[in-house]
C-alpha positions as CSV (number, residue, x, y, z in Angstrom):
1,M,80.3,117.6,106.5
2,G,83.4,115.6,105.9
3,K,84.3,113.0,103.6
4,F,86.6,110.0,102.7
5,A,89.2,110.9,100.1
6,I,90.7,108.2,98.3
7,K,94.0,109.0,96.6
8,T,96.4,106.8,94.6
9,V,100.1,106.8,95.8
10,K,102.9,104.9,94.9
11,T,102.5,101.9,96.6
12,G,99.0,101.1,96.1
13,V,95.7,103.4,97.3
14,K,94.8,105.0,100.8
15,F,91.9,107.1,102.2
16,N,91.9,110.4,104.3
17,L,88.8,111.1,106.6
18,K,88.5,115.0,106.3
19,A,86.5,117.3,108.2
20,G,84.0,119.9,106.7
21,N,87.2,122.4,106.7
22,G,89.6,120.1,104.6
23,E,91.3,119.1,107.5
24,V,92.6,115.7,107.5
25,I,91.3,114.1,111.0
26,A,92.3,110.4,110.0
27,T,94.1,108.6,107.4
28,S,94.4,104.4,106.2
29,E,97.2,102.4,105.5
30,V,98.0,102.0,101.9
31,Y,96.0,99.2,100.3
32,T,96.9,97.5,97.1
33,R,93.5,97.4,95.4
34,L,91.1,99.7,95.6
35,A,87.9,97.4,96.5
36,A,90.2,96.9,99.8
37,C,90.2,100.7,100.4
38,K,86.8,101.0,100.1
39,K,85.8,97.9,102.3
40,G,88.3,99.8,105.0
41,I,86.2,102.7,104.7
42,E,83.1,101.0,105.5
43,S,84.9,99.2,108.7
44,V,85.8,103.0,110.0
45,R,82.2,103.7,109.3
46,R,80.8,100.9,111.2
47,N,83.3,100.9,113.7
48,A,83.9,104.7,114.7
49,V,80.5,105.2,116.4
50,V,80.5,101.9,118.9
51,A,84.2,102.0,119.3
52,K,85.4,102.4,123.2
53,L,88.0,104.5,124.2
54,E,91.4,103.4,125.6
55,D,93.5,106.0,127.1
56,Q,97.0,104.7,127.1
57,T,98.2,107.8,128.4
58,V,97.0,107.4,131.8
59,E,98.7,105.0,134.3
60,G,97.4,101.5,134.7
61,F,94.7,102.2,131.8
62,Q,92.2,99.6,131.6
63,V,92.8,97.5,128.3
64,L,89.5,97.2,126.5
65,T,88.1,95.0,123.7
66,N,87.8,95.9,120.1
67,P,86.6,98.0,118.5
68,K,88.4,100.6,120.4
69,F,90.1,104.1,119.6
70,E,93.6,104.2,121.4
71,V,95.1,107.4,122.6
72,Y,98.7,107.1,122.9
73,T,101.9,109.2,122.8
74,D,104.6,108.9,120.1
75,K,108.3,109.0,120.4
76,A,108.2,112.9,120.1
77,G,105.5,112.9,122.7
78,E,102.7,113.8,120.4
79,Y,99.0,112.4,121.3
80,R,97.8,110.4,118.7
81,F,95.0,108.0,118.0
82,R,94.4,104.9,116.3
83,L,91.0,103.0,115.6
84,K,91.4,99.1,115.9
85,A,88.4,97.2,114.3
86,R,86.7,94.2,115.9
87,N,89.3,92.1,114.6
88,G,92.3,93.9,116.0
89,E,93.6,95.4,112.9
90,I,94.3,99.1,112.7
91,I,91.7,101.1,110.5
92,A,92.8,104.5,110.8
93,T,95.3,106.5,112.1
94,S,95.9,110.3,113.2
95,E,98.3,112.8,113.0
96,G,100.2,113.9,116.0
97,Y,98.9,116.6,118.1
98,K,100.5,118.7,120.8
99,A,97.5,118.9,123.1
100,K,95.6,115.7,124.6
101,A,92.4,117.8,124.2
102,S,93.0,118.0,120.3
103,C,93.7,114.6,120.1
104,M,90.3,114.0,121.9
105,N,88.5,116.3,119.5
106,G,89.7,114.3,116.8
107,I,88.2,111.3,117.6
108,E,85.1,113.0,118.2
109,S,85.5,114.4,114.8
110,V,85.8,110.9,113.4
111,R,82.6,109.8,115.4
112,K,80.7,112.4,113.8
113,N,81.8,112.5,110.3
114,A,82.3,108.9,109.4
115,P,79.0,107.4,109.2
116,D,77.7,109.7,106.7
117,A,80.8,111.0,104.8
118,P,80.6,110.7,101.3
119,V,83.5,109.0,99.3
120,V,85.3,110.9,96.4
121,E,88.6,110.0,94.6
122,E,91.3,112.9,94.5
123,N,94.3,113.3,92.5
124,D,96.2,115.3,94.9
125,D,95.5,117.2,97.9
């Protein structure tokens, strides 16, 4: 089972959603307050299951309404996803994946793990 790991960084607090094997699936922005970070986690829980999938790597893709997962390629040519809340805010982002299938698996892992993942506070990874 996955978990949300809250971590204090130099500029504030952030969370990583980790899979059962400890791999980071998605990361948040840096929040200034712990309470805001915890609200971000709740937003991921709510939105991950209902979010549509917008594949921006396909020519002529259809722009969907939020909440949604956006799949895109970064400057290095790697596949990434970001989860946007109903209000359009980005609430979680992925690492870069060499294969699109791996990126899609990451999205499925967020959908599967986020709703029931416990929240833990970690000092280091």
